[in-house]
C-alpha positions, 0 to 999 in steps of 0.5 A, spaced: 503 616 559 504 622 554 502 622 547 506 628 543 501 630 538 497 635 534 489 635 532 491 634 524 495 628 525 491 622 523 497 617 526 497 621 532 489 620 532 489 613 531 494 612 537 489 617 542 484 612 540 488 606 542 489 609 549 482 611 550 479 604 548 484 600 552 482 605 558 489 607 559 491 613 563 494 618 558 495 626 557 496 629 550 502 634 549 500 639 544 506 639 538 505 646 534 507 642 528 505 648 523 509 653 526 515 648 526 516 645 533 517 638 531 523 640 527 526 644 533 532 641 537 528 640 543 523 636 540 528 632 536 532 630 542 525 627 543 524 624 536 530 625 532 525 623 526 522 630 527 515 627 527 509 626 531 506 621 534 511 620 540 509 616 546 512 617 553 511 611 558 516 612 564 523 611 561 520 608 554 519 613 548 516 610 542 515 613 535 512 611 529 504 609 530 505 602 528 510 601 534 506 605 539 499 601 537 503 595 538 506 597 545 499 599 547 496 593 545 501 588 548 502 592 555 494 592 556 493 586 553 487 589 549 486 590 542 491 585 539 487 579 537 485 573 541 491 568 539 498 569 536 495 567 529 490 573 530 496 578 533 500 576 526 494 578 522 493 584 526 500 586 525 499 584 517 494 589 516 497 595 521 504 594 517 500 594 510 496 600 513 503 604 514 506 603 507 500 603 503 494 606 506 494 611 511 501 614 509 498 615 502 492 618 505 496 623 509 501 625 504 495 626 499 491 630 504 497 635 506 498 636 499 490 637 497 489 641 504 495 645 507 499 647 501 497 653 497 495 651 490 501 655 487 505 650 491 502 643 489 506 639 485 503 638 478 501 631 477 502 628 484 495 629 487 492 625 482 498 619 482 497 619 489 489 618 489 490 613 484 494 609 489 489 610 494 483 608 490 487 601 489 488 601 497 481 603 498 478 597 494 483 592 497 480 594 504 473 595 502 473 588 499 476 585 505 471 588 509 465 586 505 463 580 509 466 581 516 465 587 521 472 587 523 479 588 519 482 582 523 479 577 528 472 577 531 473 584 535 476 591 535 483 591 534 489 596 533 488 594 526 481 597 525 484 603 529 490 604 524 485 603 518 477 605 518 477 610 524 483 614 521 480 614 514 478 620 511 475 619 504 476 626 501 475 624 493 473 617 493 468 616 499 462 614 496 465 608 493 467 605 500 461 603 504 464 597 507 470 602 510 466 607 512 460 603 515 454 608 512 452 611 506 455 618 503 452 624 502 454 631 501 452 638 499 455 640 492 461 645 493 457 649 488 451 650 492 449 657 494 450 655 501 457 653 500 459 658 496 456 664 500 459 661 507 466 660 503 465 668 500 463 671 507 469 667 511 474 669 506 472 676 507 472 676 514 478 671 515 482 675 510 484 669 506 482 664 501 477 659 505 478 652 502 472 647 501 473 640 503 469 634 502 469 629 508 465 624 511 465 624 518 459 622 522 456 629 523 449 632 524 450 635 517 449 628 514 443 627 518 440 633 515 442 632 508 439 625 509 432 629 510 434 633 504 436 639 507 443 642 505 448 642 510 455 644 511 460 644 517 464 650 518 468 652 524 475 652 528 479 646 526 487 647 525 490 644 531 484 646 535 477 642 535 476 635 534 483 633 536 486 630 542 487 637 545 481 640 544 481 648 544 479 654 540 482 661 540 477 667 542 478 670 535 476 664 531 470 663 535 468 670 534 470 670 527 466 664 526 460 667 529 460 673 525 461 668 519 454 665 521 451 671 522 453 674 515 452 668 511 445 667 514 443 675 512 446 674 505 442 667 504 435 671 507 436 677 502 437 681 508 444 684 507 
């Protein structure tokens, strides 16, 4: 199978997770979304909607993450529940996720992190965050007394919800969803402001600081009282289904680390 995808796409990520957990032999096909590849005639010949993910399995081409997740589950006999009743419950939560949860997350994340501030529509982000707060509450309460979204084991419903959750604004409230206590370094902390300033100087662009809750090593340092942040090549690069980095991003990153360390140590 082939999965057309790019690293920032949560919907592609959940499909990649399903393929991996179902032990499917698959390969990623990188789509340069931010440079417009998904809107080209060549890509629209694959998916008229101009979106990722797209799953190609022989003569079968599927779009929309919920459909792809169901296809993977149905074809492999994995991640779909143990009975017809469980499968209906799985699909109920997948459909809810697509409409009420990850669809809103994706829009809010794009507006907050990928649009320049002067192009962000006034009032839209707070409105979206209000919708997310209600959706997070529903899912968090649902998980209060159970380890899985639907059934007694991992299913595509969990891949559609929990593992794709990016708790950027309300993360500390949703411990049932994330499964661990949140911690972060204040964006106003000297460590964060110095790295942001140095990165802006070296990269010649404003660097946006984002609060996210992945299970990174930084969270473990913070639990010991040591301020920690993460900085590195990200857009369409590392931490996706097609991991890679560009040489300049890597050398810039090394320069940012060195300059930030020297400034924090008072050496320049």
